[in-house]
Structures are given as C-alpha cells and as structure tokens.
C-alpha positions in Angstrom: -9.6 4.3 -1.5 -7.0 4.3 -4.2 -6.5 4.7 -7.9 -7.5 2.3 -10.6 -4.0 1.9 -12.1 -0.6 3.5 -12.6 -2.0 5.7 -15.4 -5.5 4.5 -15.9 -6.3 6.8 -18.8 -3.9 5.0 -21.2 -5.6 2.4 -23.3 -4.2 -1.2 -23.3 -3.3 -2.4 -26.8 -5.4 -5.3 -28.1 -4.3 -8.6 -26.8 -1.9 -7.1 -24.2 -2.3 -7.9 -20.5 -0.8 -6.3 -17.4 -0.9 -7.9 -14.0 0.0 -5.9 -10.8 0.3 -7.8 -7.5 0.5 -5.6 -4.4 0.9 -5.8 -0.7 -0.2 -2.8 1.3 0.0 -2.2 5.0 -1.7 0.9 6.6 -1.8 1.7 10.3 -3.0 4.7 12.3 -3.4 5.8 15.9 -4.9 9.3 15.2 -7.8 10.6 13.2 -9.0 13.9 11.6 -12.1 15.0 13.5 -15.1 16.8 12.1 -13.2 20.1 12.1 -10.0 18.6 10.6 -8.1 18.6 13.9 -6.1 15.6 15.2 -7.7 13.3 17.8 -6.5 10.0 19.4 -8.0 7.0 17.6 -6.6 3.9 19.3 -4.2 1.8 17.2 -5.6 0.1 14.1 -3.9 -1.8 11.2 -5.1 -3.0 7.8 -3.2 -5.2 5.4 -4.2 -6.3 1.9 -2.7 -8.5 -0.8 -4.3 -7.9 -4.2 -4.0 -8.7 -7.9 -5.1 -6.1 -10.5 -5.4 -7.2 -14.1 -5.9 -5.2 -17.3 -6.5 -6.8 -20.7 -6.8 -5.1 -24.0 -10.0 -6.5 -25.6 -9.6 -4.0 -28.5 -7.2 -1.0 -29.0 -9.9 1.1 -27.3 -11.7 -1.3 -24.9 -9.8 -2.6 -21.8 -11.1 -5.1 -19.3 -10.2 -4.5 -15.6 -10.4 -6.8 -12.7 -9.2 -6.8 -9.1 -9.4 -9.3 -6.2 -7.4 -10.0 -3.0 -7.2 -10.9 0.6 -7.3 -8.6 3.6 -6.8 -8.7 7.4 -6.6 -6.2 10.2 -7.7 -5.1 13.6 -8.6 -2.1 15.7 -9.5 -1.8 19.5 -12.9 -3.4 18.8 -12.6 -6.0 16.1 -10.3 -8.3 14.1 -11.0 -9.5 10.6 -9.5 -11.7 8.0 -10.7 -13.0 4.6 -11.6 -11.9 1.1 -11.1 -8.3 0.0 -13.4 -6.4 -2.5 -13.8 -8.0 -5.9 -14.0 -5.5 -8.8 -14.8 -5.9 -12.5 -15.2 -3.2 -15.1 -14.6 -1.9 -18.7 -12.6 1.2 -19.7 -13.1 2.7 -23.2 -10.8 5.2 -24.8 -13.0 7.9 -26.4 -9.9 9.9 -27.5 -6.6 8.5 -28.5 -3.9 10.9 -29.7 -0.1 10.5 -29.5 0.2 12.5 -26.3 -3.4 12.6 -25.0 -5.9 10.0 -24.1 -9.4 10.4 -22.6 -11.4 7.4 -21.4 -14.5 6.4 -19.4 -14.8 3.5 -17.0 -17.8 1.6 -15.8 -17.5 -1.0 -13.1 -19.0 -3.0 -10.3 -17.5 -4.1 -7.0 -18.6 -6.5 -4.3 -17.5 -5.6 -0.7 -15.1 -7.8 1.2 -14.8 -8.7 4.9 -12.4 -5.8 5.6 -12.5 -2.0 5.6 -14.4 -1.2 2.4 -14.3 2.5 3.4 -11.7 4.3 5.5 -14.4 5.8 7.7 -16.5 2.7 8.2 -16.3 -0.5 10.3 -14.8 -3.6 8.7 -17.3 -5.6 6.7 -19.7 -2.6 6.2 -20.8 -2.3 2.5 -22.4 -4.5 -0.1 -22.2 -3.6 -3.9 -20.7 -0.5 -5.5 -21.4 0.9 -9.0 -18.8 3.2 -10.4 -18.6 5.7 -13.3 -15.2 7.2 -13.9 -13.8 9.8 -16.4 -10.0 9.7 -17.1 -7.7 12.1 -18.9 -4.0 11.4 -19.5 -1.2 13.5 -21.1 2.4 12.7 -21.8 5.5 14.6 -23.1 9.0 13.6 -23.8 11.9 15.8 -22.8 15.7 15.5 -23.0 15.6 14.4 -19.3 13.0 11.8 -19.8 9.2 11.1 -20.3 6.7 12.9 -18.1 3.0 11.9 -17.9 0.0 13.1 -15.9 -3.3 11.4 -15.2 -6.5 12.9 -13.8 -9.5 10.8 -12.8 -12.9 11.8 -11.5 -15.4 9.2 -10.3 -18.8 8.8 -8.8 -19.7 5.7 -6.7 -23.2 4.6 -5.8 -22.6 2.4 -2.8 -25.1 -0.1 -1.2 -24.6 -0.3 2.6 -22.3 2.8 2.5 -22.6 6.4 1.7 -22.2 7.4 -2.0 -18.8 8.9 -2.9 -17.1 11.4 -5.2 -13.4 10.7 -5.9 -10.6 12.6 -7.6 -7.3 10.8 -8.3 -4.2 12.3 -9.9 -0.8 11.0 -10.9 2.4 12.7 -12.0 5.0 10.4 -13.3 8.6 10.8 -14.6 10.6 8.2 -16.4 14.3 9.4 -16.3 15.5 6.1 -17.8 14.1 3.1 -19.6 14.0 0.9 -16.5 13.0 3.6 -13.9 9.7 5.3 -13.1 8.9 7.7 -10.3 5.3 8.5 -9.4 3.6 11.0 -7.1 -0.1 10.2 -6.7 -3.0 11.8 -4.8 -6.3 10.1 -3.9 -9.0 12.5 -2.7 -12.6 11.9 -2.0 -15.8 12.9 -0.2 -18.5 10.6 1.2 -22.1 11.8 1.4 -22.2 11.1 5.2 -24.7 13.2 7.2 -24.7 15.6 8.9 -21.1 16.4 7.8 -19.5 14.8 4.8 -16.4 12.7 5.4 -13.4 13.8 3.3 -9.9 12.5 2.8 -6.7 13.3 0.8 -4.0 10.6 0.5 -0.6 11.1 -1.0 1.6 8.4 -2.3 5.2 8.5 -3.6 6.7 5.4 -5.2 9.5 4.2 -7.5 9.3 1.4 -10.1 12.3 -0.5 -11.4 12.0 -2.6 -14.6 13.6 -5.9 -15.2 12.5 -6.8 -18.7 8.8 -7.9 -18.7 8.9 -7.6 -14.8 8.9 -4.5 -12.6 9.1 -4.0 -8.9 7.4 -1.1 -7.1 8.1 0.3 -3.6 6.4 3.3 -2.1 4.7 5.0 0.9 1.0 6.2 1.2 -0.1 8.7 3.8 -3.4 10.4 4.6 -2.4 14.1 4.8 -5.8 15.8 5.4 -9.4 14.9 6.0 -12.5 15.0 8.1 -13.8 12.1 10.2 -11.1 9.9 8.7 -8.1 8.0 10.1 -4.6 9.5 9.6 -3.2 6.2 8.3 0.0 5.5 6.4 2.2 2.7 5.4 4.2 0.9 2.7 3.1 -0.2 -0.7 5.0 -3.0 -2.5 4.2 -4.3 -5.9 5.3 -6.6 -8.7 4.2 -5.8 -12.3 4.2 -8.2 -15.2 3.2 -7.4 -18.8 2.7 -9.9 -21.6 
C-alpha cells in the first residue's frame, strides 16, 4: 500500500528510463481496531525487495513496471516468494512548466505475501487500477519545492475493492539532495465496516551523478482494522 513513484505525475521524457530498487522492512505488534483504538496483534514482520521501472515511450506516455521478492511471518504463517507484479501506462494530459496532470491505467498480479495490509498472506488474485495524478513545482531562493497528489480506484479480485489517496511534498535544497514527506491513505470496501489506513513516510535522497541513494522510515499513523506497522525504506535510483 504505497505510492507509484517519487512524483508520479511528472512525465518521463521520451527514451529516458528510471530504475528504483528498494528494500523495505515493516513490523508490527499492535493494530487499530474497528473503532481506531490500539489492540495487541502478536508480532508480525514483512520484508520486500522490489524493482520499479519507468520508461518514456513518448514525451507524454510512460511505461511503468514493478516486480520483486517478499517474505515474512506472523503468529500463524510464514511465507517467502514472488511479490506482486505490476504493469501499466501513464499519460500526461497536461504538461506545463510547473504543472503536470496525468492518468494511469494498470494491472497487477498478486504475490505470495501480504497483498493487502488487512488480509492474510497470499490472499488476492488480479487488480485493475485507474489513477489520476496532479503535480506542481516551484523554484525559490532556498531550492525547488514540488507537490504530488494521486487518487486511485482499484478493482481487486480475491480482495475488497479500494480507494487510495497518496500525496508527496518534496524539497530539493541543493542539486544532490532531496527530502520527501509522503502520505499513503486508503479505504477498502470491507463489510460491515470499511478498513482504513493512513501511512506517513519521511525520506532523504542523496545523488551521486546518475545514481541516487534513498533512506527513510514509513509508519502507519492511523487506521481501522489495520496493523500499526512501521520500518525502514532503503532505495537505490538509477536514471539513464
């Protein structure tokens, strides 16, 4: 349950490719119950190693793909194997110097792990996703600031359908530094009470030429019928 990219509304120039490899470790021993109060969960841990690729097919059309490996355990089960596989296209319907609007359509096949934070590992089959993205940027004397808002609807086979809202606020104080505050919120159409979550992530990215290194922390800060998990996010970016 995370965002599609650092600033997914920006269109990738034709012929350009960005690859992001990430390792994420999330653990929890409490959950938010149906009323949002804290309850004991029993320790659980989920780890993923993934590769996310964006390629500019044209100056407006971007191909996205994601795949990886996952493993984890809770008091009842252990799992290890392939994570979700995602493939989609993003089209920039508006491209201005400081504003970009885009739409994304994609499909994902579930993996052996936790395909939804509220579900058992392995639950889920195929997802269809439609996403609207809006990005803005401004340059100040202190550096570049950008914001990114994404709203998505997922039709999920084997899991409840979901609505997601992701937001990013980024600041580039120097050419080789980027700081990002991100929020991932969503609601699943689980009955009788819909499951909800809000995750916050803070990370810093240091550039080294064509390479960049990312380090951050993601935490579930509110929710209903969802684990209060948190953990490190480490990434390596490469553009070419």
